[in-house]
ROSE-4610 file (N, C-alpha, C; in Angstrom, 1 decimal, always signed):
// ROSE-4610
residu = [M/M/M/E/E/E/L/L/L/F/F/F/A/A/A/R/R/R/E/E/E/F/F/F/G/G/G/Q/Q/Q/G/G/G/D/D/D/P/P/P/I/I/I/V/V/V/I/I/I/L/L/L/H/H/H/G/G/G/L/L/L/F/F/F/G/G/G/F/F/F/S/S/S/D/D/D/N/N/N/W/W/W/Q/Q/Q/T/T/T/V/V/V/A/A/A/K/K/K/A/A/A/L/L/L/A/A/A/D/D/D/H/H/H/H/H/H/L/L/L/V/V/V/I/I/I/T/T/T/P/P/P/D/D/D/L/L/L/R/R/R/N/N/N/H/H/H/G/G/G/R/R/R/S/S/S/P/P/P/H/H/H/L/L/L/P/P/P/S/S/S/H/H/H/T/T/T/Y/Y/Y/P/P/P/E/E/E/M/M/M/A/A/A/E/E/E/D/D/D/L/L/L/K/K/K/T/T/T/F/F/F/L/L/L/E/E/E/H/H/H/H/H/H/W/W/W/I/I/I/F/F/F/T/T/T/T/T/T/T/T/T/L/L/L/I/I/I/G/G/G/H/H/H/S/S/S/M/M/M/G/G/G/G/G/G/K/K/K/V/V/V/A/A/A/M/M/M/Q/Q/Q/F/F/F/A/A/A/L/L/L/D/D/D/H/H/H/P/P/P/D/D/D/M/M/M/V/V/V/D/D/D/K/K/K/L/L/L/V/V/V/V/V/V/V/V/V/D/D/D/I/I/I/A/A/A/P/P/P/G/G/G/P/P/P/A/A/A/S/S/S/D/D/D/N/N/N/H/H/H/S/S/S/D/D/D/I/I/I/Y/Y/Y/E/E/E/A/A/A/L/L/L/L/L/L/A/A/A/L/L/L/D/D/D/L/L/L/S/S/S/R/R/R/V/V/V/G/G/G/T/T/T/R/R/R/Q/Q/Q/E/E/E/A/A/A/D/D/D/D/D/D/L/L/L/L/L/L/Q/Q/Q/K/K/K/N/N/N/I/I/I/S/S/S/D/D/D/F/F/F/G/G/G/V/V/V/R/R/R/Q/Q/Q/F/F/F/L/L/L/L/L/L/K/K/K/N/N/N/I/I/I/T/T/T/R/R/R/N/N/N/K/K/K/N/N/N/G/G/G/S/S/S/Y/Y/Y/S/S/S/W/W/W/K/K/K/M/M/M/N/N/N/L/L/L/P/P/P/V/V/V/L/L/L/W/W/W/Q/Q/Q/A/A/A/Y/Y/Y/P/P/P/D/D/D/V/V/V/L/L/L/S/S/S/G/G/G/V/V/V/S/S/S/G/G/G/P/P/P/P/P/P/F/F/F/D/D/D/K/K/K/P/P/P/V/V/V/L/L/L/F/F/F/V/V/V/R/R/R/G/G/G/S/S/S/K/K/K/S/S/S/G/G/G/Y/Y/Y/I/I/I/K/K/K/D/D/D/S/S/S/D/D/D/F/F/F/A/A/A/L/L/L/I/I/I/K/K/K/S/S/S/L/L/L/F/F/F/P/P/P/Q/Q/Q/A/A/A/E/E/E/I/I/I/A/A/A/T/T/T/I/I/I/E/E/E/G/G/G/A/A/A/G/G/G/H/H/H/W/W/W/V/V/V/H/H/H/A/A/A/D/D/D/K/K/K/P/P/P/E/E/E/E/E/E/L/L/L/L/L/L/A/A/A/V/V/V/L/L/L/R/R/R/R/R/R/F/F/F/L/L/L/G/G/G]
num = [1/1/1/2/2/2/3/3/3/4/4/4/5/5/5/6/6/6/7/7/7/8/8/8/9/9/9/10/10/10/11/11/11/12/12/12/13/13/13/14/14/14/15/15/15/16/16/16/17/17/17/18/18/18/19/19/19/20/20/20/21/21/21/22/22/22/23/23/23/24/24/24/25/25/25/26/26/26/27/27/27/28/28/28/29/29/29/30/30/30/31/31/31/32/32/32/33/33/33/34/34/34/35/35/35/36/36/36/37/37/37/38/38/38/39/39/39/40/40/40/41/41/41/42/42/42/43/43/43/44/44/44/45/45/45/46/46/46/47/47/47/48/48/48/49/49/49/50/50/50/51/51/51/52/52/52/53/53/53/54/54/54/55/55/55/56/56/56/57/57/57/58/58/58/59/59/59/60/60/60/61/61/61/62/62/62/63/63/63/64/64/64/65/65/65/66/66/66/67/67/67/68/68/68/69/69/69/70/70/70/71/71/71/72/72/72/73/73/73/74/74/74/75/75/75/76/76/76/77/77/77/78/78/78/79/79/79/80/80/80/81/81/81/82/82/82/83/83/83/84/84/84/85/85/85/86/86/86/87/87/87/88/88/88/89/89/89/90/90/90/91/91/91/92/92/92/93/93/93/94/94/94/95/95/95/96/96/96/97/97/97/98/98/98/99/99/99/100/100/100/101/101/101/102/102/102/103/103/103/104/104/104/105/105/105/106/106/106/107/107/107/108/108/108/109/109/109/110/110/110/111/111/111/112/112/112/113/113/113/114/114/114/115/115/115/116/116/116/117/117/117/118/118/118/119/119/119/120/120/120/121/121/121/122/122/122/123/123/123/124/124/124/125/125/125/126/126/126/127/127/127/128/128/128/129/129/129/130/130/130/131/131/131/132/132/132/133/133/133/134/134/134/135/135/135/136/136/136/137/137/137/138/138/138/139/139/139/140/140/140/141/141/141/142/142/142/143/143/143/144/144/144/145/145/145/146/146/146/147/147/147/148/148/148/149/149/149/150/150/150/151/151/151/152/152/152/153/153/153/154/154/154/155/155/155/156/156/156/157/157/157/158/158/158/159/159/159/160/160/160/161/161/161/162/162/162/163/163/163/164/164/164/165/165/165/166/166/166/167/167/167/168/168/168/169/169/169/170/170/170/171/171/171/172/172/172/173/173/173/174/174/174/175/175/175/176/176/176/177/177/177/178/178/178/179/179/179/180/180/180/181/181/181/182/182/182/183/183/183/184/184/184/185/185/185/186/186/186/187/187/187/188/188/188/189/189/189/190/190/190/191/191/191/192/192/192/193/193/193/194/194/194/195/195/195/196/196/196/197/197/197/198/198/198/199/199/199/200/200/200/201/201/201/202/202/202/203/203/203/204/204/204/205/205/205/206/206/206/207/207/207/208/208/208/209/209/209/210/210/210/211/211/211/212/212/212/213/213/213/214/214/214/215/215/215/216/216/216/217/217/217/218/218/218/219/219/219/220/220/220/221/221/221/222/222/222/223/223/223/224/224/224/225/225/225/226/226/226/227/227/227/228/228/228/229/229/229/230/230/230/231/231/231/232/232/232/233/233/233/234/234/234/235/235/235/236/236/236/237/237/237/238/238/238/239/239/239/240/240/240/241/241/241/242/242/242/243/243/243/244/244/244/245/245/245/246/246/246/247/247/247/248/248/248/249/249/249/250/250/250/251/251/251/252/252/252]
x = [-17.0/-17.1/-15.7/-15.8/-14.5/-14.5/-13.5/-13.3/-12.9/-13.5/-13.1/-11.7/-10.8/-9.5/-8.9/-8.0/-7.2/-5.7/-5.0/-3.6/-2.8/-1.5/-0.5/+0.8/+1.6/+3.0/+3.1/+4.4/+4.7/+5.9/+6.0/+7.1/+6.5/+7.3/+6.8/+5.6/+4.5/+3.2/+3.2/+2.5/+2.1/+0.5/-0.2/-1.6/-1.9/-2.7/-3.0/-4.5/-4.9/-6.2/-6.7/-7.8/-8.4/-9.1/-9.5/-10.2/-11.7/-12.4/-13.9/-14.3/-15.4/-16.0/-15.0/-13.9/-13.0/-13.2/-12.4/-12.4/-11.0/-10.9/-9.6/-8.9/-9.7/-9.1/-8.3/-8.7/-8.1/-6.6/-6.0/-4.6/-3.9/-4.5/-4.0/-2.7/-2.5/-1.2/-0.1/-0.3/+0.8/+1.0/-0.1/+0.0/+0.9/+0.6/+1.3/+2.8/+3.0/+4.4/+5.2/+4.6/+5.3/+5.3/+4.5/+4.4/+5.7/+6.6/+7.9/+8.6/+8.5/+9.2/+8.3/+7.0/+6.1/+4.8/+4.2/+2.8/+2.0/+1.3/+0.5/-1.0/-1.7/-3.1/-3.9/-4.9/-5.8/-7.2/-7.6/-8.9/-9.9/-11.2/-12.3/-12.6/-12.6/-13.1/-14.6/-15.1/-16.5/-17.3/-18.5/-19.4/-18.9/-17.8/-17.3/-17.1/-17.1/-16.8/-17.6/-16.9/-17.5/-17.5/-17.0/-17.0/-18.4/-18.6/-19.9/-20.4/-21.7/-22.4/-22.9/-22.5/-22.7/-23.3/-24.0/-24.7/-23.9/-22.6/-21.8/-20.5/-19.7/-18.5/-17.5/-16.9/-15.9/-14.5/-13.5/-12.1/-11.8/-12.2/-11.9/-12.5/-13.7/-14.3/-13.5/-13.1/-12.4/-11.0/-10.4/-9.1/-9.3/-10.4/-10.6/-11.0/-11.7/-12.0/-10.7/-9.7/-8.4/-7.6/-7.7/-7.0/-7.6/-8.9/-9.5/-9.1/-9.1/-8.7/-7.3/-6.3/-4.9/-4.7/-5.4/-5.2/-5.8/-6.9/-7.5/-6.5/-5.7/-4.8/-3.4/-3.3/-2.0/-0.9/-1.3/-0.4/-0.4/+0.7/+0.8/+1.7/+2.3/+3.1/+3.1/+2.9/+2.8/+3.2/+3.5/+3.6/+2.2/+1.8/+0.5/+0.6/-0.2/-0.3/-1.8/-2.1/-3.5/-3.7/-4.7/-5.0/-6.2/-6.2/-7.4/-8.1/-9.3/-10.0/-9.2/-8.7/-7.9/-6.6/-6.1/-4.9/-5.3/-6.5/-6.9/-7.1/-7.7/-7.8/-6.4/-5.5/-4.1/-3.5/-3.7/-3.1/-3.8/-5.1/-5.8/-5.3/-5.1/-4.6/-3.2/-2.4/-1.0/-1.0/-1.9/-1.9/-2.5/-3.5/-4.1/-3.3/-2.6/-1.9/-0.5/+0.4/+1.7/+2.6/+2.4/+3.2/+2.9/+1.8/+1.4/+1.8/+2.5/+2.8/+4.3/+5.0/+6.5/+6.7/+6.0/+6.1/+4.7/+4.6/+3.3/+3.5/+2.6/+2.6/+1.2/+1.1/-0.2/-0.2/-1.1/-1.1/-2.2/-1.8/-2.6/-3.8/-3.5/-4.5/-3.8/-4.3/-3.7/-4.5/-3.9/-4.6/-5.7/-5.8/-6.8/-8.1/-9.1/-10.4/-10.2/-11.0/-10.8/-11.9/-11.6/-12.6/-13.7/-14.8/-15.9/-15.6/-15.1/-14.8/-15.8/-16.7/-17.5/-19.0/-19.5/-21.0/-21.6/-21.0/-21.6/-21.6/-20.6/-20.5/-21.6/-21.7/-22.8/-24.2/-24.4/-25.7/-26.0/-24.9/-25.0/-25.3/-24.6/-24.8/-26.2/-26.6/-28.0/-29.1/-28.8/-29.8/-29.9/-28.9/-28.8/-29.8/-30.9/-31.9/-31.5/-30.9/-30.4/-31.5/-32.8/-33.9/-34.2/-33.7/-33.9/-32.7/-31.7/-30.5/-30.6/-30.3/-30.3/-28.9/-28.0/-26.6/-25.7/-24.4/-23.4/-23.4/-23.6/-23.5/-24.7/-25.9/-27.0/-26.7/-26.0/-25.7/-24.7/-23.7/-22.8/-23.5/-24.4/-25.2/-26.0/-26.6/-27.3/-26.4/-25.3/-24.3/-23.7/-23.5/-22.9/-23.6/-24.9/-25.7/-25.1/-24.5/-24.1/-22.5/-21.9/-20.4/-19.8/-19.1/-18.6/-17.4/-16.6/-15.3/-15.4/-15.0/-15.2/-14.5/-13.2/-12.4/-13.1/-13.6/-14.3/-15.6/-16.3/-17.5/-17.1/-16.1/-15.7/-15.3/-14.5/-14.2/-15.4/-16.4/-17.6/-18.4/-18.5/-19.3/-18.8/-17.5/-17.0/-17.8/-18.6/-19.3/-20.7/-21.1/-22.4/-22.1/-23.1/-23.0/-24.3/-24.3/-25.5/-26.0/-27.3/-27.9/-28.4/-28.7/-29.1/-30.3/-31.2/-32.4/-32.1/-30.8/-30.5/-30.4/-31.0/-31.0/-29.6/-29.4/-28.1/-28.4/-27.3/-27.4/-26.0/-25.9/-24.6/-23.8/-22.5/-21.7/-21.5/-21.3/-21.1/-22.4/-22.3/-23.4/-23.6/-24.2/-24.2/-25.0/-26.2/-26.9/-26.1/-25.4/-24.6/-23.4/-22.8/-21.6/-22.0/-23.2/-23.7/-24.0/-24.7/-25.0/-23.8/-22.7/-21.5/-20.5/-20.8/-19.9/-19.2/-19.9/-19.1/-18.0/-18.3/-17.2/-16.0/-16.3/-15.3/-14.4/-15.0/-14.3/-13.5/-13.8/-13.2/-11.7/-11.0/-9.6/-9.3/-8.1/-7.7/-6.9/-6.8/-6.2/-5.6/-4.7/-4.1/-2.7/-2.0/-0.6/+0.3/+1.4/+2.2/+2.7/+2.8/+3.4/+4.8/+5.8/+7.2/+7.9/+7.5/+8.2/+8.2/+8.9/+9.0/+7.6/+7.4/+6.1/+6.5/+5.8/+6.0/+4.6/+4.5/+3.3/+3.6/+2.8/+3.0/+1.8/+2.1/+1.1/+1.3/+0.2/+0.3/+0.4/+1.3/+1.5/+0.2/-0.7/-1.9/-3.1/-2.8/-3.8/-3.7/-4.8/-4.7/-5.0/-5.0/-5.4/-4.3/-3.0/-2.0/-1.4/-1.6/-1.1/+0.1/+1.0/+2.1/+1.7/+0.5/+0.0/-0.3/-0.4/-0.7/+0.6/+1.8/+3.0/+3.2/+2.7/+2.9/+2.1/+0.8/+0.0/+0.6/+1.0/+1.6/+2.8/+3.7/+4.9/+4.5/+3.4/+3.1/+2.6/+1.9/+1.4/+2.4/+3.2/+4.1/+5.5/+6.2/+7.5/+8.5/+8.5/+9.5/+9.0/+7.9/+7.3/+8.2/+8.3/+8.8/+7.7/+7.9/+6.8/+7.4/+6.8/+7.2/+6.1/+6.5/+5.5/+5.8/+4.8/+4.9/+4.4/+5.3/+4.9/+3.9/+2.9/+2.0/+0.8/+0.8/-0.2/-1.3/-2.5/-3.6/-3.9/-5.1/-5.5/-5.3/-5.6/-5.5/-4.0/-3.1/-1.7/-1.3/-1.9/-1.6/-2.1/-3.1/-3.6/-2.9/-2.6/-2.0/-0.5/+0.3/+1.7/+2.1/+1.7/+2.0/+3.5/+4.2/+5.7/+6.4/+6.1/+6.7/+6.4/+5.1/+4.7/+5.5/+5.6/+6.3/+7.8/+8.4/+9.8/+9.9/+9.0/+9.0/+8.8/+7.8/+7.5/+8.7/+9.3/+10.4/+11.6/+11.8/+12.9/+12.6/+11.3/+11.0/+10.9/+10.4/+10.3/+11.6/+12.6/+13.9/+14.0]
y = [-10.4/-9.3/-9.1/-9.0/-8.9/-7.6/-6.8/-5.6/-5.9/-5.1/-5.2/-4.5/-5.1/-4.5/-4.7/-3.9/-4.0/-4.3/-5.1/-5.4/-5.1/-4.7/-4.3/-4.9/-5.4/-5.8/-7.0/-7.1/-8.2/-7.8/-8.4/-8.0/-7.8/-7.0/-6.7/-5.8/-6.1/-5.4/-3.9/-3.2/-1.8/-1.7/-1.3/-1.1/+0.4/+0.9/+2.3/+2.5/+3.4/+3.6/+5.0/+5.0/+6.2/+7.1/+8.3/+9.2/+9.1/+10.0/+10.1/+10.4/+9.7/+9.7/+9.1/+8.5/+7.9/+6.4/+5.8/+4.3/+3.9/+2.6/+2.0/+2.6/+3.1/+3.7/+5.0/+5.7/+7.1/+7.1/+6.0/+6.0/+5.1/+4.8/+3.8/+4.3/+5.6/+6.1/+5.8/+6.2/+5.9/+4.4/+3.7/+2.2/+1.6/+1.9/+1.3/+1.7/+2.9/+3.4/+2.6/+2.4/+1.7/+0.2/-0.3/-1.8/-2.3/-1.5/-1.9/-2.9/-2.6/-3.3/-3.9/-3.7/-4.0/-4.6/-5.5/-5.8/-4.6/-3.9/-2.7/-3.1/-2.9/-3.2/-2.0/-1.7/-0.6/-1.0/-1.2/-1.7/-0.5/-0.8/+0.1/-0.1/+1.0/+0.9/+0.7/+0.2/+0.0/+1.2/+1.0/+2.0/+2.9/+2.4/+3.0/+2.0/+2.5/+1.6/+0.4/-0.8/-2.1/-2.9/-2.2/-2.9/-2.9/-3.8/-3.9/-2.6/-2.4/-1.2/-1.7/-1.0/-1.4/-0.2/-0.5/+0.6/+1.6/+1.4/+2.3/+2.5/+3.5/+3.9/+4.6/+3.8/+4.4/+3.9/+4.6/+4.3/+2.9/+2.6/+1.3/+0.2/+0.4/-0.6/-0.8/+0.3/+0.2/-0.4/-0.1/-0.8/-2.3/-2.7/-4.2/-4.8/-4.0/-4.5/-4.8/-3.9/-4.0/-5.2/-5.4/-6.5/-7.8/-7.9/-9.1/-9.3/-8.3/-8.3/-8.8/-8.3/-8.7/-10.1/-10.5/-11.9/-12.9/-12.5/-13.4/-13.5/-12.5/-12.5/-13.0/-13.5/-14.0/-12.9/-11.7/-10.6/-10.3/-10.5/-10.3/-9.1/-8.5/-7.2/-6.5/-5.2/-4.4/-2.9/-2.2/-0.8/-0.2/+0.8/+1.4/+2.8/+3.2/+4.6/+4.9/+6.0/+6.4/+7.9/+8.3/+9.7/+10.1/+11.3/+11.9/+10.9/+10.6/+9.6/+8.2/+7.8/+6.6/+6.7/+8.0/+8.2/+8.0/+8.3/+8.1/+6.6/+5.9/+4.4/+3.8/+4.3/+3.7/+4.0/+5.2/+5.6/+4.7/+4.5/+3.7/+2.3/+1.8/+0.4/+0.2/+1.2/+1.1/+1.2/+2.0/+2.2/+0.9/+0.3/-1.0/-2.2/-2.3/-3.5/-3.1/-2.6/-2.2/-3.3/-4.5/-5.6/-5.9/-5.4/-5.7/-4.6/-3.5/-2.4/-2.2/-2.2/-1.9/-0.4/+0.3/+1.7/+2.3/+3.6/+4.2/+5.5/+5.8/+7.1/+7.7/+8.9/+9.6/+10.8/+10.9/+11.9/+12.9/+14.1/+15.3/+15.1/+14.6/+14.5/+14.4/+15.1/+15.0/+14.0/+13.5/+12.5/+13.0/+14.3/+14.8/+15.1/+15.6/+15.9/+16.9/+16.6/+17.5/+18.5/+19.6/+20.6/+20.1/+20.7/+20.4/+21.0/+20.3/+20.8/+20.2/+19.4/+18.6/+18.7/+19.5/+19.5/+20.0/+21.0/+21.6/+20.5/+19.7/+18.6/+17.6/+17.2/+16.3/+16.8/+18.1/+18.7/+18.6/+18.9/+18.9/+17.5/+16.5/+15.1/+14.6/+14.9/+14.5/+15.2/+16.4/+17.1/+16.6/+15.8/+15.3/+14.1/+14.4/+13.3/+12.5/+11.3/+10.5/+9.9/+9.9/+9.4/+10.4/+11.6/+12.6/+12.6/+11.7/+11.7/+10.7/+11.1/+10.1/+9.9/+10.9/+10.8/+11.4/+11.1/+11.7/+13.2/+13.7/+15.1/+15.8/+15.1/+15.7/+15.7/+14.7/+14.7/+15.8/+16.0/+17.1/+18.5/+18.6/+19.9/+20.2/+19.2/+19.3/+19.6/+18.9/+19.1/+20.5/+21.0/+22.3/+23.4/+23.3/+24.3/+24.6/+23.5/+23.6/+23.5/+22.9/+22.7/+23.3/+24.4/+25.1/+24.5/+23.8/+23.3/+22.0/+22.1/+21.0/+19.7/+19.9/+18.7/+18.0/+18.8/+18.2/+17.4/+18.0/+17.3/+16.0/+16.0/+14.8/+13.7/+14.1/+13.2/+12.6/+13.4/+12.9/+12.1/+12.4/+11.7/+10.3/+10.0/+8.7/+7.7/+8.3/+7.4/+7.0/+7.4/+7.0/+5.8/+4.9/+3.8/+3.6/+3.1/+2.9/+1.5/+1.3/+0.1/-0.6/-1.9/-2.6/-2.0/-1.3/-0.7/+0.7/+1.1/+2.4/+3.5/+3.3/+4.4/+4.4/+5.5/+5.7/+5.5/+5.1/+5.0/+5.3/+5.5/+5.7/+4.4/+4.4/+3.2/+3.3/+4.5/+4.6/+4.6/+4.4/+4.3/+5.7/+6.6/+8.1/+8.3/+7.7/+8.0/+7.7/+6.5/+6.2/+7.1/+7.4/+8.3/+9.7/+10.1/+11.4/+11.3/+10.2/+9.9/+9.8/+9.2/+8.9/+10.0/+11.2/+12.2/+12.7/+12.8/+13.1/+12.1/+10.8/+9.8/+10.0/+10.4/+10.7/+11.8/+12.8/+14.0/+13.7/+12.6/+12.4/+12.0/+12.1/+11.8/+10.3/+9.9/+8.5/+8.5/+7.3/+7.3/+5.9/+5.8/+4.5/+4.7/+3.7/+3.8/+4.2/+4.9/+5.4/+4.2/+4.6/+3.7/+4.1/+3.3/+3.8/+3.1/+3.3/+2.8/+4.0/+3.8/+4.9/+5.4/+6.7/+7.3/+8.5/+8.7/+9.9/+10.6/+11.8/+12.7/+13.6/+13.6/+14.4/+15.4/+16.6/+17.6/+18.5/+19.0/+19.9/+21.3/+22.2/+23.5/+24.4/+24.0/+24.8/+24.2/+23.2/+22.6/+22.9/+23.0/+23.3/+22.1/+20.9/+19.7/+19.3/+19.6/+19.4/+20.7/+21.3/+22.6/+22.3/+23.4/+23.3/+23.0/+23.5/+23.2/+21.8/+21.0/+19.5/+18.7/+19.3/+18.6/+17.9/+18.6/+18.0/+16.7/+16.7/+15.5/+14.4/+14.8/+13.8/+13.1/+13.9/+13.3/+12.5/+12.9/+12.1/+10.7/+10.6/+9.3/+8.5/+9.3/+8.7/+9.4/+8.9/+9.5/+9.6/+8.7/+8.7/+9.5/+10.2/+10.9/+11.9/+11.8/+12.9/+13.6/+14.9/+15.6/+16.3/+16.0/+16.6/+17.4/+18.5/+19.4/+19.5/+19.2/+19.3/+20.6/+21.4/+22.7/+22.7/+23.5/+23.7/+22.7/+21.7/+20.7/+21.2/+20.8/+21.0/+19.7/+19.5/+18.3/+17.0/+17.1/+15.9/+15.9/+15.6/+15.7/+14.8/+13.6/+12.6/+13.0/+13.8/+14.3/+15.6/+16.4/+17.7/+17.6/+16.8/+16.6/+15.2/+14.3/+12.9/+12.5/+13.2/+12.9/+13.3/+14.5/+14.9/+14.0/+13.6/+12.7/+11.4/+10.8/+9.6/+9.7/+10.8/+11.0/+10.9/+11.6/+11.6/+10.1/+9.5/+8.1/+7.2/+7.3/+6.3/+6.6/+7.8/+8.1/+7.5/+7.6/+7.1/+5.5/+5.0/+3.5/+2.8/+3.6/+3.0/+2.1]
z = [+15.9/+15.0/+14.3/+13.0/+12.2/+11.5/+11.6/+10.9/+9.4/+8.5/+7.1/+7.0/+6.2/+6.0/+4.7/+4.3/+3.0/+3.4/+2.6/+2.9/+1.7/+2.0/+1.0/+1.4/+0.5/+0.7/+1.7/+2.2/+3.1/+4.0/+5.1/+6.1/+7.4/+8.3/+9.6/+9.5/+10.3/+10.1/+10.5/+9.8/+10.1/+10.0/+11.0/+10.9/+10.9/+9.9/+9.8/+10.1/+11.0/+11.4/+10.9/+10.2/+9.6/+10.7/+10.3/+11.2/+11.0/+11.7/+11.7/+10.3/+9.8/+8.5/+7.4/+7.8/+6.9/+6.7/+6.0/+5.9/+5.3/+5.0/+4.7/+3.5/+2.5/+1.3/+1.5/+2.6/+2.8/+2.8/+3.3/+3.5/+2.5/+1.4/+0.4/-0.2/-0.4/-1.0/-0.1/+1.2/+2.2/+2.4/+2.5/+2.7/+1.6/+0.3/-0.8/-0.8/-0.4/-0.3/+0.8/+1.9/+3.0/+2.8/+1.8/+1.6/+0.9/+0.5/+0.0/+0.9/+2.2/+3.2/+4.4/+4.3/+5.4/+4.8/+5.7/+5.5/+6.1/+5.2/+5.7/+5.7/+6.8/+6.9/+7.2/+6.5/+6.7/+7.0/+8.2/+8.6/+8.6/+8.3/+8.6/+10.1/+10.8/+12.2/+12.3/+13.5/+13.6/+13.2/+12.7/+12.2/+11.0/+10.4/+9.2/+8.1/+6.9/+5.7/+5.7/+5.5/+5.4/+6.7/+7.8/+9.1/+9.7/+10.7/+11.3/+11.9/+11.8/+12.5/+13.9/+14.9/+16.3/+17.0/+18.2/+18.8/+19.7/+19.8/+20.6/+19.9/+20.3/+19.6/+20.5/+21.4/+22.4/+22.0/+22.6/+22.3/+22.9/+24.2/+24.7/+23.9/+23.3/+22.5/+21.2/+20.6/+19.3/+19.5/+20.7/+20.9/+21.1/+21.7/+21.8/+20.4/+19.6/+18.2/+17.5/+17.7/+17.0/+17.6/+18.9/+19.5/+18.9/+18.9/+18.3/+16.8/+16.1/+14.7/+14.5/+15.3/+15.2/+15.6/+16.7/+17.1/+16.1/+15.4/+14.4/+13.2/+13.0/+11.9/+12.3/+13.5/+14.1/+14.1/+14.4/+14.6/+16.1/+16.7/+18.1/+18.5/+17.6/+17.8/+16.5/+16.5/+15.3/+15.5/+14.5/+14.5/+14.2/+14.9/+14.7/+14.3/+13.2/+12.8/+12.8/+13.5/+13.5/+13.3/+12.5/+12.2/+12.9/+13.7/+14.3/+15.2/+14.9/+15.7/+15.8/+14.6/+14.6/+15.4/+15.5/+16.4/+17.8/+18.2/+19.6/+19.9/+18.9/+19.0/+19.1/+18.3/+18.4/+19.8/+20.3/+21.6/+22.7/+22.6/+23.6/+23.6/+22.4/+22.2/+22.8/+22.5/+23.1/+24.6/+25.1/+26.6/+27.2/+26.5/+27.1/+26.8/+25.7/+25.3/+24.8/+25.7/+25.3/+24.7/+25.1/+24.6/+23.2/+22.6/+21.2/+20.3/+20.8/+20.0/+20.0/+18.9/+18.8/+18.8/+17.9/+17.7/+17.4/+17.8/+17.7/+17.0/+15.9/+15.3/+15.4/+15.9/+16.0/+15.1/+14.2/+13.2/+13.6/+14.0/+14.2/+15.1/+16.3/+17.4/+18.7/+19.7/+21.0/+21.9/+23.0/+23.8/+24.6/+24.9/+25.7/+25.0/+25.7/+25.0/+23.9/+22.8/+21.6/+21.5/+20.8/+20.6/+19.5/+19.6/+18.6/+17.3/+16.3/+15.0/+13.9/+14.4/+13.4/+13.5/+14.5/+14.6/+13.3/+12.7/+11.4/+10.3/+10.3/+9.3/+9.6/+10.9/+11.2/+10.8/+11.1/+10.8/+9.3/+8.5/+7.0/+6.5/+7.1/+6.7/+7.1/+8.3/+8.7/+8.0/+7.4/+6.6/+5.2/+4.8/+3.4/+3.2/+2.5/+2.3/+1.1/+1.4/+0.3/-0.6/-0.1/-0.9/-2.0/-2.0/-3.0/-4.0/-3.8/-4.6/-5.7/-6.9/-8.0/-8.6/-8.3/-8.8/-7.7/-7.8/-6.8/-7.0/-8.2/-8.4/-7.7/-7.7/-7.0/-5.5/-5.0/-3.6/-3.2/-4.1/-4.0/-4.0/-4.9/-5.0/-3.7/-3.2/-1.9/-0.7/-0.7/+0.4/+0.3/-0.9/-1.1/-0.4/-0.1/+0.6/+2.0/+2.6/+4.0/+4.1/+3.1/+3.2/+1.9/+2.0/+0.8/+0.2/+1.1/+0.7/-0.2/-1.5/-2.4/-1.9/-1.4/-1.0/+0.2/+1.1/+2.3/+1.8/+0.8/+0.3/-0.4/-1.2/-1.9/-0.9/+0.2/+1.2/+1.9/+2.2/+2.9/+2.0/+0.7/-0.2/-0.6/-0.2/-0.4/+0.5/+1.4/+2.4/+1.9/+0.6/+0.1/-0.9/-0.9/-1.8/-2.5/-3.7/-4.5/-4.2/-3.9/-3.6/-4.9/-4.8/-6.0/-6.7/-5.9/-6.5/-7.1/-7.0/-7.6/-6.6/-5.4/-4.4/-3.7/-3.0/-2.2/-0.7/+0.0/+1.4/+2.0/+3.3/+3.9/+4.2/+3.9/+4.3/+5.8/+6.4/+7.8/+8.6/+9.9/+10.7/+11.3/+10.5/+10.8/+12.1/+12.3/+13.6/+14.8/+14.8/+16.0/+16.2/+15.1/+15.1/+15.7/+15.4/+15.9/+17.4/+17.7/+19.1/+20.0/+19.4/+20.1/+20.0/+19.4/+19.2/+20.4/+21.6/+22.8/+23.1/+22.8/+23.0/+22.1/+20.8/+19.9/+20.3/+21.0/+21.4/+22.7/+23.4/+24.7/+24.6/+25.7/+25.7/+26.0/+26.0/+26.3/+27.6/+28.2/+29.5/+29.7/+30.6/+31.0/+31.5/+31.9/+32.4/+31.2/+31.5/+30.4/+29.5/+28.2/+27.2/+26.9/+27.4/+27.4/+26.3/+25.0/+23.8/+22.8/+21.7/+20.7/+20.2/+20.3/+19.8/+19.0/+17.9/+17.1/+16.9/+17.3/+17.0/+15.8/+14.8/+13.6/+13.6/+13.4/+13.3/+12.1/+11.5/+10.4/+10.9/+10.3/+10.8/+10.7/+9.8/+9.6/+10.5/+11.2/+12.0/+13.5/+14.2/+15.6/+16.5/+16.0/+16.8/+17.8/+17.6/+18.6/+18.9/+20.1/+20.5/+21.3/+21.4/+22.3/+23.8/+24.2/+25.5/+25.8/+24.7/+24.8/+25.1/+25.0/+25.1/+26.5/+27.6/+28.9/+29.1/+28.6/+28.7/+27.8/+26.6/+25.7/+26.4/+27.0/+27.6/+28.9/+29.5/+30.7/+30.4/+29.2/+28.8/+27.9/+27.2/+26.2/+26.4/+27.4/+27.8/+26.7/+25.7/+24.7/+23.4/+23.6/+22.4/+21.7/+20.4/+19.6/+18.9/+18.6/+17.9/+16.7/+15.5/+14.2/+13.6/+13.1/+12.5/+11.0/+10.2/+8.7/+8.2/+7.6/+7.2/+6.0/+6.1/+5.0/+5.0/+6.0/+6.1/+7.1/+6.8/+7.7/+8.4/+8.8/+9.7/+8.9/+7.6/+6.7/+6.2/+7.0/+6.7/+5.5/+5.5/+4.5/+3.1/+3.1/+1.8/+1.4/+2.3/+2.0/+1.6/+2.4/+2.2/+2.3/+1.4/+1.5/+1.5/+0.6/+0.5/+1.7/+2.3/+3.5/+4.7/+4.7/+5.8/+5.6/+4.4/+4.2/+4.6/+4.4/+4.8/+6.3/+7.0/+8.5/+9.0/+8.4/+8.8/+8.6/+7.4/+7.1/+8.1/+8.4/+9.4/+10.7/+11.2/+12.5/+12.5/+11.4/+11.3/+11.1/+10.6/+10.3/+9.1]
């Protein structure tokens, strides 16, 4: 199995992992900015984007997908950046394969079990009958009945693609992602990863709470925690320049 990925620049590698319902394009602005001094790779995780659709979706499996991908590309040590679900994949990978990770950046997700923040989005997506859709605007109009936030709708609708016959379908494996949602919410585990780690949270997001610090430090003893003011969960979309400044300081 080979993950689809985009590459930017050259130099020491950085791999950026997207979140749930995302894909490799989501981090393109950050990737291009970091590509001045690095080879930056943004893969689609399993069941997302143009990567293979598979019947399960767990963090240990996605960590092994990443290991296979890196070895196929002759990358045996890298810096990892992961957002939300991708942050948990990055954490699991670092815990499982510490020798393959130089530095780890986790954006707006804690290592423990997460709260259910997406059931309403799943329900809206599952209720969207793409066979009734002739244009992206029609899809947006239908989705608006259940999701009022325009930005969220536009993010989600990047996951539809037009087929050769003119119909629309999902790029992501929506049925499996819904079935595996308990796995997405689950925490990560393993022996501590004792290398440099940066956790970045948005001040308007509740995904990393002060009460998570003890678990973070137990798994990642060298962890630093940075808060970006004015950012919500999608830190890279809300405050890209501020995030880049924090990343550059950490990456050196």
